N, C-alpha and C positions, 0 to 999 in steps of 0.2 A: 766266147770263150766259156770255162768253166766256172759255174756258180756256187756260191754257197747253198747247201743243202737246207730244205726247210726246218731240218730237225737243230741243225748247229744254230740256223737264225733264232730259233726259239728258246735255245739255252742260252743264247747271248742275250736275247731282250730280257729273258727272265732273271739274270744276274746285272745287266746294265741296269735295272730299275732298284737295285740295290747299292746306293751309293758308297757306303761305307765299306762292305764287302769288296765291289769292285773296286774302288780308290786304292783299297790295301794292295791288291794283287796287281793292279796296274801299276803301280809304283816300285814292284819287286822288281828288279834288273839284276841279272846276272854280272857278277864282279868279274872284273878281268881276272883276279888272281884264281877265281874259280875256274875259268875258262882255260886258263893254262895248265891248271893241276887236272884238270881233265883230260886235255890233248897229251899231257906226259903219260898218264896211263893209258890211254888208247895206245899211244907208242910203245908201251912196253909188254902191251898182249895182242899185238896183230903185226902185220906186214903193211907198211905203207906203197901204194901203187903210185908211180907217176908216170907223165905222158912221156919221156921219154923211153922208158924201157916197156910201159904196156899203153900205144898209142891207139889200140883197138877202143879199149875202156872209156877212154878219156872222149874219142870221138863220136861215141856213144852217147856219153855224157853231155857234150857240146850239143848234139842233136835235142834230145830232152830238155836242156835249158833254154836254147832258142825257141823251141814249140811251146813252152812253158812261159816264155818271156820273164826267165829267171837268170839271164845271162850275165848280169852283175853280181850273181851271189857266187861266193867262194865256197868252192866243194872239193873235200878230200875223200880218196876212197881206201879202203882197207880192208884185208883178210886176216878174220879172227885167227887166234891162234888155238890148237887143240879143241876143237870143235868139230863134232861130227854132224851137228844138226844142219841142216841145208835152209837157209836163210838169209835174208838182207833185212836191215834196219837203218835207221837213220837218226842222229842227234842234231838240233837245230838249236846252237847257242851263240849269242850276241853277235848275229848277222852273218856265223858261219854252219856250213852245213857239212856233216860226217857220215858218211855211208860205209856201212860195216857187213862185209860179206862173210859167210861162214859155212864151213863146210864144203862140198863139192860144186857148189852153184855154179863157179864160172866154167867149169869143165862140162857141166851137164847141159846147161841151157846154151841154145843155137843165138846166133847174134840179134836177130830180133826179139827174142824172149828175153835175154839180157837187157835190151835195151828196153822191154816192157816193166823191166823189175826196176831199173835205174828212174825210169819215169815216175812208175808208181812212188816209188821213196821220195822223189823231187816235189810230187805234187802234196807230200805233207808240209812241205814248206811253203808250197803256193798257197795252201789252204789258211797256214798262220799269216800270209800277206793280206788277205783279204779283210774287208772292213778295217782299214789302216791297221791292220796288225791286231785287233779286237777277238779275233777269233781264238787267237793261243791265249789270252787273256783268261776268255771265258772255259777252255780247256782246262788251264790250270787250277781255276775255282772249283769246277765240278769233280775233277779228279782228286784236289787235295780232301774236299769236305766227303766225298764217298768212302776215301780211304783213312776217315776217321771212323774209330769203333764205335763211337756214340751218335755216328748220325742214322738219320732215320733209313730205312731199306730202299725209299724212293730215291734218295740221292745216288744210290748204288746203281739201281737200274736205269738212272739217267745217265749216269757215267759210262755204263755199260752200251746204253745205245749211241750213245754219242761217240764211241770208238768206234761203233760197226758202221755207223753212217760213214764215218771218217774212212774206213777202207772202201767201201762203194764209192766215195769221193775221189778216192786215188786211182782205183780200177778206171774210172772214168778219164783221168788224166793220163794215164797210159794209153787209154785207147785214141785221145785227142794226139797223143803224140806220135802213134803208129799208123791211124788212119783205119784198123781193124781190131776186130776182137780175138782171131785164132791165138797171136803169141801173147796176148794177155793172159787168156785159159791155158793154155798148154804151159805156160811158166808156173801159174799155179799147181798145176797137177803134178808138174816134174819135181818141183821143191818139197811137195807133200809125200810122194812116191818113192822119188829116186830113179823112177822110171826112163830111158833114155828115149824111147820112141812113146807118143800118145797121140790120141786124135782129139780136137777140140769139138767136132762135130758127135764124135761117141758119147764123149762126157755130156755135152747138151743133151742129147737123148735120154742118156742116164739119167739127168737132172729134170726131166720131163716126164720119166716114170716114175721119179719120187713125189713128184706133184701130182701126178694122177692118182697115183694109191691113195695119197691124202692130202688134197688141197689146203689142209689148216697148217701145213708144215711151216714152221718159222725158225728163224735164229734164235740158237739157245748158247751160243759160247758166249765168252766175257769179251774178248778182245777183237778177233776176227770172225767174220759170219763165215759158215761151214763154205768148202770152196765150191761145191753144187748150188749153193744161194747165191756166190758172187758171180759164178759163170752165167747163171740164168739172169741174174741182174744186168751185166754189162751187155750181155746179149738182147735183152728187153731194151736198154736203152739206146743200143746200136739200131735197132728197128724201128722204136716208136718214141724215140726222147722223151719228152717231158711226159707224153700221153702213157708213159710206163710207170711214172712216179707212184700211183696207188697202189699197182701190184706189188713193185718193189717194197713199198712202204707194208703191207701186208705182209711179205717175206720176213721181213725184218721187226718186226713189231708184233703181228699176228693177233690174236684175239686174247686180250691179257687176263690172268687169273689174280683175284683181288691181292695177292701177297706178292705180286711182281708188276705193281704200279709204279711209272715213271712220275714226275714231279706234274707232268700235264695231265696225266691220266688219273691221279690223284685228284687233282683239282677238278676233273670232269664228274668224277663219282662223287666228290663233294657236291657239286652243282645237281647233280641229279639225284642225291639223297634229300637236298632241299624240295625239290620239286616232289618227290617221291612224299614226303612230310607234308607239304603244302595240300596235296590231295587226299590224303590217307585221313587227317587230322584236321579235313575241314568240316564236317559235321558239328553243329552247334553243341550236340550231346557230349561231343567226343573232347570238350574243353575243359576238363576238370583242372583243379590246381595240381593235382598229381600229374597228368599227363603232360600239361603245360611247363612243368619243371622239370620233367624227364626230356622234353625237346629241347628246353634249354640246355642241356648237357651236350647235345648234338652243335647246336648253333647258339654263340651267346646273345642274350636279347631277342630269344627265337620270336618271329610274328609270322602269321601266317599272311599267304599271297590270296586274298579274296577272291580274286579272278581266276584262280587255277582251275583250269578244266583239262580232263584226259583226253590228249590227243593221240593220233596215229603216230608220229613223229616219237611221243615219248614211250607208247607201248612197243615201238621197233626199237629202242634202245635197249629196253628192258629184256624183249624177246630176244634179240641177237648178243646179249651179254655171255660173258663167260659163266658156266655153269656154278663157280663159286662166287659170281657176283650175284647170282640168281639166289643162291642161298643166305647171302648177306640180306638181301630184302627179305627174303623170308623170314629171316631172324628178326629182321625190324619190324613186321607186321607181328608177329608172336610175342615179341618183347611189350610192345604197348597194348596189346590185345588181353595180357595177363596181369597189366600193370594196377587196374584202379578197380578193386572187388567191388565198389559201389555201383560200378556199371555194367556189372553182373555178365550177362552172355551176350550182350549188344556188341561190343568189339572184335569179338569172336565171328560174328556173323557177318558183321562188315569186312574182315578180314577175309573170310571164305569169298566172300562177292567180290572184292577187290583183286584177292588174287586170280580169279577166274578171269577178269577184266584185263588182266596184265601177262594172260598166259603161264601165269606162276600158279596155277592151281595143284599139279603134281608135286611141286617142292615145296609148297606149303602143306600139304596132307602129309607130305612124309615127314614133316619137320615137327607137325602135331602129334602124329603118330609116335615119333620118337622119344619127344620131351616131355610129353604128357603120358607116354607107357600106355595108348590105347590099342587094343586089338583092332581090327578093320571091322567088326561089326561095332564096335562102341565107337569108334572114329566118325561112322556114319550117321551113330545117334546123336553125338555131340554136334556132329554140323548140321542136321536137320532143326535139332532144337534150339542151337546158336543163330541160325538162318530166319527161324521163327521168330525169334526175339528182336532180330535187326528189323526184320518187315513190319514189326508192329510199333516202329518207331516212327513218326511220322516227322520229315524235314521241310524246311522252308525253300523256297526255289533256290537261294543265293547261297544253300548249303552244297548243291547239286555238284558233280565232279563231270557229269557226262557233256559233251557238246551237242548244241541244237536243243 
């Protein structure tokens, strides 16, 4: 049966480890009067389907409920009034689900495509029932924090990715109900374009063309991944199941810029920064009070890892990072190189050497040239002088950052 995705699990684990926040949101339940008010407003602005007059849609609904093991769920279906947008949405309140169709979606979709849409919407509820309903709590927490304008951007990005993965999860629910990807994909295309005849195979070829042209393509939308990504993701999952997860994750998350880090990549960058400073500030001559104090602004009670050595794994992390992250580490080197005038040119010489070791040479050279306003010739003179100063400093064996 369908299982919670790794990203949902990470968000759940993150907030579950914060008891005060978790308990507050876990205790917040929808009141009966709130549910009654919502249902009344819904009735005012929709047409409510019933099984007697619309047996087909309720037969499809029952099929989806059985395949998703949601037989006990109470579900009502409505058609929105005065809405031209072709869409479907679901609200899950107080153990009741309300699916709202809008635009000409019923007329546009074939029977299997309509089943795919209903199954997709019901899978939202399925997600909320997993882990004893605690995924729903995690969703409310990250959404509430992200919607607060005082929150850090990392919360917004985490909420965005949570939503994108939710749609990927729900597409899988639709696939499980139908047993094939075709109607899942064509329902996406039809609702997005309004076309009556489309081909899933052609659209998958179109998606492959996009990734052939740019393998780094990733989802950029807020609530739903782009349809070509969703189509490719469900097809990959159909063909490879769990083996497809790394490629699907790459399509959703990609290589992040430094201003698009979620909570987890923010933690990864923090860890990478500490490892970077452990290496860069390891030499004994680089331990002046000014340097130590400045390092303490990055990490409270900063202390060096005396066992730190430059590994291939660490170098690879830097080398494969986004250009904005490389710039960040370039500025970090420049910041410390300029910090203590008593150290003269030695820190710059070490920075030039270290940047080359980490495949950051071009990045660092550009930053130095820009920030110190140097010509190409002056940059080379500056580099030669600084490297000479650095090479004139003797370092003990324990100060070395290289393996072996």
